[in-house]
C-alpha positions in Angstrom: -54.8 62.8 112.8 -58.2 61.7 113.9 -59.2 58.1 115.0 -61.1 56.0 112.6 -64.3 56.1 114.8 -64.3 59.9 114.8 -64.1 60.0 111.0 -67.2 57.9 111.0 -69.1 60.6 112.9 -67.8 63.1 110.4 -69.1 61.0 107.5 -72.5 60.6 109.1 -73.1 64.4 109.7 -72.1 64.9 106.0 -74.2 62.1 104.7 -77.3 63.5 106.4 -76.3 67.2 106.1 -77.0 67.6 109.8 -76.9 71.3 111.3 -74.0 71.4 113.7 -72.5 73.5 116.4 -68.8 73.1 116.6 -66.6 74.0 119.5 -62.9 74.3 118.5 -59.9 73.7 120.7 -59.4 77.5 120.8 -62.8 77.9 122.4 -64.4 79.5 119.2 -67.9 78.3 118.4 -69.2 77.8 114.8 -72.6 76.9 113.6 -73.5 75.6 110.0 -74.6 72.6 108.1 -72.2 69.7 107.3 -71.4 69.3 103.6 -68.3 67.2 103.0 -64.6 66.9 103.8 -61.6 68.1 101.7 -58.0 69.1 102.1 -57.0 72.8 102.5 -54.1 74.3 100.9 -51.8 73.2 103.8 -53.0 69.4 103.2 -55.0 69.5 106.5 -58.2 67.4 106.3 -61.3 69.7 106.9 -64.9 69.5 107.5 -66.7 71.8 105.1 -69.9 73.5 106.5 -72.1 76.2 105.1 -73.0 79.2 107.1 -75.4 81.7 105.5 -74.7 80.2 102.0 -70.9 80.5 102.6 -68.7 77.5 102.7 -66.2 77.4 105.5 -63.5 74.8 106.1 -62.8 73.6 109.6 -59.8 71.7 110.3 -60.7 68.3 111.8 -57.7 68.4 114.2 -59.1 71.8 115.6 -62.5 70.5 116.5 -63.0 69.8 120.3 -66.8 69.1 120.4 -69.3 68.4 117.7 -73.0 68.7 118.4 -75.9 68.0 116.1 -78.6 70.5 116.7 -81.5 68.4 115.5 -83.0 65.3 116.9 -81.7 62.2 115.1 -81.1 58.5 115.7 -77.3 58.6 114.9 -75.7 61.0 117.3 -76.1 64.2 119.4 -72.7 65.1 120.7 -69.1 63.8 120.1 -66.0 65.0 122.0 -62.9 64.9 119.9 -60.2 65.3 122.5 
């Protein structure tokens, strides 16, 4: 379960539909544009991103590092664990 302040960052990237680079706890790296959050079939909260017009759900607890790939006044990088 994420801390409240980390949820705030997720809300910001979704609100502004920022392009992201996500590094997962497994070491995998994903890139895409933030859309929204939703729960998957296992009732895990996920960040929904688009990659090449395809939606992908990323479990929030699996995110180790979130990087916004465009200049903006809100955030550039957030470490989740």
